[in-house]
N, C-alpha and C positions, 0 to 999 in steps of 0.2 A: 472379287472373280474376273477372270477375261473372256473377253467375250466372244464368243467362237462368230467367223468369220471363211465366208462361203468367194474365192475367188473360180469367173469365169471366163475363160479364154476361148476362143476362133477366129475364124477367117468370116464368114458368113453374116451379115447383121439379121438378118431372119432366124436363123440361128440362134444366135446369141439371143434373143430378142427373145423368143419361145421358150428355152433353157431358162432363163430368167424369172422368167411369168409362173410357170413349171416349181422353180425352186419358191418362188414367192409364196406361192400359192401351200405350198407344205411348210413356208416361215410366217406367216401374212403377217408378223408385230414386226419383222426384219428395215432397217433402213436400207438403201439403194442404192450403190453410188457407183455415176458411168463415167468413163472417161473416152472422150473423143478424139482421136488425131483430123486436124481440118486440112492436107493438105495446099492445099489452094491461098488459105490465111495461116499460113505454118504457125499454128493455136490449138492447144489444149483443152476441150470444153471439160472440165469437171460439174455433173450435177448428180444434186442429195433427193431423195425423197425416200417417204413412207407413204401407208396409204392416207394420210391428209390430202398428200399431193406433192408437189413440186416445191422443195424446202428453202436448195438456193443452187446457186447458178453462175461459176467465173470462169470466165473464158483469160486463159493462162498466153503470153507470147511465148514462140518458141527460142526466135533469134535461130541463131545460131548451137544453140545447143543440146550434147547428144541425143538428142529425143526420148534414146529405152532407160536411159540417167533420170531424166525428166519427168517419166512418168512412173518409172519405181520411186521417184523422190517428194510427187504429190501424193501416189497412193497409199502408202504406208503411213506420214502423218495425217495426211486424209483423215482414214479408216482409226488410228492413236486416237483421233482429237476427238471424234462423234461417239468412239467407244467412252473414256472419259465421260463421257456427260454421263454415262448409265440410262439417258432415254429409250436403247433399245436393246434385248436380248438375243440380238444375232443380226452380222450386218451381212450383205453380199455386197459384191466387189463386181462388174462389168470392166475389165480391159480393152485397152485398141486392139481392132483387129492387128491381129500380128503377133500381137503380144506377149512376151513366154512369161510365165505364171514361176518359173522358177527364179527368178531374176527377184520379185518379190518372195515368196519365200525366201531363198537364201538368204537377200536382206532383213528379213524379221529373223533371223537365227545368228549373224554376225552384227545384229544390232538389239537388241534385248531392252532395252533401255527406251531407245526411239517406241518400240512397239511393247512395252509392258503393257497397253491396257485391253489388247488384244489373242488372236491366236491364230493360226491357222486348222481351219474345222474337212477340209475338203476343197479340193481343186476339178473344177470342173471343166470339161474339153467340148464345149455346145457346134457340132459339126450339120453341115447338108445333107442329104442321103439323095436331095439328083443328082449330086457331082459327087460322090461321096468316092468312085475309081476315078476318077481321072485326077479329085485333088491329091490318091494318094499314092498313081502310078502312074501321072502325064508327066509329062514336063516346065506348064508355065509357070511362067515367074509372079509374086506375088504385083510389081508393079502389071504386067498385061492386064490380072485380073480388075484391076484398083481396088486391094488390099496391102497391107504393109503401115509399118510405124513411117514411113516416107516416102516421098513418089517416085523417089523411084529406086525399090527395096527392090532387088535384083535376085532376093532369097529364093528358091526354091519353093513352090504351093506345096509338093508330095514330100518337102523335108521340114518345111513347118509343121505341115498338120501331123505329119508320124512324131513329132515332138514334142505336141502339142498331148495323144492320147498316149504316150510312151509315160508321161511323169501325172497324167489325170486320176484321183480318187475313181470318175466317176466320167465316163463315155458318152454323151449322147444325143443320138444322132437325132435330128430334126427327120417325121416320115416325110420320103417321096410321094408326089399324086401316083408316080407310075411304079405298082410298089418289087415291078421284076428291076427296076430300074439300081435298086437299094444292097440290092447282094453278093457282086465279087467284094464291096469296098465295106459292107462291112464284116464279110468274110475275114477281109486282111486287118479292118478296127480291134477283131477283137485277139489275132493272133499277137498283136503290137503291143494293147496294153499290157500295166505290169501286171501279175498274177493276182488274184484277191480284188484285180476292178471290178464296177460295175460296168457294164457295156452293154449298152440299151437301145431299140427306135422309141423315141419321143421321152419326155422327163418317168424316171420308175416308177415315184413318188414314193417318199420316206416319212417315215412314223416322227411327228417334228423331236421328241426323243434322242435318235435315234443321231439325228441329225445333229443336236447338239453336244451331244458324246462326240462327237466327229471323226470322220471318217478317213483322213488325213497321216500317215505315218509318214514324216520326213524323208527317216534312216531307210523305208522298204523304198519310196520313190525315187532315191538318188543312187541305190542300189542299184535300181531298174534299169539307171539313164545314165550313169559311169561307162566315163570310157573308156573302160576297163568292164567287158557285161557279167553276167555271171556264168558261172562255167556250164553248172545246168539248170539247166532252159525249159519247159513243158510242151508237151504235143503243140503242135500248131490246130489252127479250128480246120474243122473239115475245108478241103475245097484252098490248102495253100500250103507254101513247103514252107522250112526250115534250112536252111544250112550254115554248120557254122567250118569256118579259116581260121585250126589255132596252129601256133607253131611256137618254137622255142630257138624258134630259128631267125635270123634281120632280112628283112627282102633285101637282094639287088636294087640298087639304085636305078641301076639304068634300065635293068629288066623290068621295072617296076614299071617308069614310064613310058616302056616300049606294050608293057601289058594294061597299062590303065585304063585303056575303055573296054578290055574284056571285061575289066573284074567290076570297073564304077557305070556303065553306063548300062541300063534296063529298065522293062516297068517294075523295078524292087523294090525294096527299104534293105540299107544296109548301113551297119554303126558298129565301131569299135577301135581297135589300138592298132597299131604298128610297129615296129622299129627299121630300126636302118646300123648298120654296119661303121655310117659314116658320121650317125650323133646318135650311137652307139647309148650315151645317159637323158637319152632325149623321150622323152611316152608320146609319141603323135597318133594323130587321132584322126578318124575315118567316117565319117557321117555324109550316105550318098539315103535318094533318094530320086526316083522318075526320073531317073534316069540322068542326074548332076550331084554331082560330087564334090564336097568339102575336104581337103584334110588341112592339120593344122598341127603346133603345138601345146599337149593338153599341160607338160609339166614335165617333170625325174623319176627319173624307177625308181632312184631312193634306196631302201634298205631289199626295195621288192622284185623278182626274177625278169627281165625284158623279156617279153613274147607279142608272138604278134594273134590276136586276137577280136574277128568280123564276125558278125553274125548277119545273115545274109536270109532276105522272110517276101514268098512274092505270094504271088494266086497261080494256082497249076494251068488255070484258063489261059494265062497269059502263053502258056510254054513251060519249058523245064532246061533253064540256062545250066544247073549246075554243071553239067560235063565241063562247058564255059568257062566256066567259074574255077571251078576244079584244077581245071590244064592248065590257069593264066595264074593261081596261088603258088603250083608248083614248081612252075615255073621262075617265078618271083624266088623263090628261094636259094640264098648259096646252099654251092653247092656244098658237099665235103671234102673235095681237094678244094675251094675256095676257102675252108673252114679248116685244113690244114695247113695253109700255105699262109693265111693273112690272119687268122681269128675272127675274132668278131668286131671286135674293136678298130676300123677303118684312120691313118695318119689321110689325111687328103684336104683339098683348098675348097674343093668345091664336087658338088657332083648331080647338080641338075635341082636341084630341085629350092633353092632357094630362093623361088619368086611365091611359093610358101608357106616351107619351114623358115626362112628368114636364111641369113648369111653359118655357116662355118664358124664354130669362134674355138 
């Protein structure tokens, strides 16, 4: 029997702790594995505990290692080692602030022999209700807030928080001291969470047998966070809006550079894929939140039909940027004249996007 294992992700330590405690109340016989990164000492500390108290503690020097890789490559073998003992019916793993559960889940899927003694039964995103709206729509960087897996982690708090929600099976928001502070951020969290995920204020409480059966469906999670978003999307929560920018035409690189601020800046979440006539074979990724935007190469289109498909989700209370987004998107698409003259695959030496997408080959 493979031991059910739950991963808890988040940024704010108090939210991580309270969520871990809630899950432990539902599964009191679990072993709890916690990993914490010390930026000051460049170490990864692993602790293992259960109802009897602290069972082991090890401090690992990270040196010049890739920190996300070091986390992943210690989490999975530790969980496998503990599961193989048969001493506990379930496991809870609290990942370091800002660490992505996707890396762990994908490593488990790709390395079944390493992870044979356990299975991922659930992914939980633990969030702070006090700062939820700011965390999902503000322009803070992880390093500015003391979060992240390394001291100069310049990822956007909004982008990371949104991604944690989107992959989770359970989104648990710690109840704030001021109740009305929660509402806007919680509305957006409900709209970002995948269909079927549990989104709740405070730990919802589950029956032990429900948890042990498992909440995690890797196929559903991966489909929801894929850089080619699903064509059919549910209605967003009341008080939020969603806009899909979609076309089988590529984006003109010059006009994209000119209008990228109009498309990417704003207090909203945007993610998806796009393509360019200068790189017609590449599937490019679009990942933005809180006014910050990342673009990159996700892979090749292969047999799939190339398209641009970007989903934007925001709060009504922050205004309505949809007319601006639609105008900018329409302006970026290649025109009928350009299509007739040059087709959808252009031979050029440079398109101005090399800093993000690499050299044209």
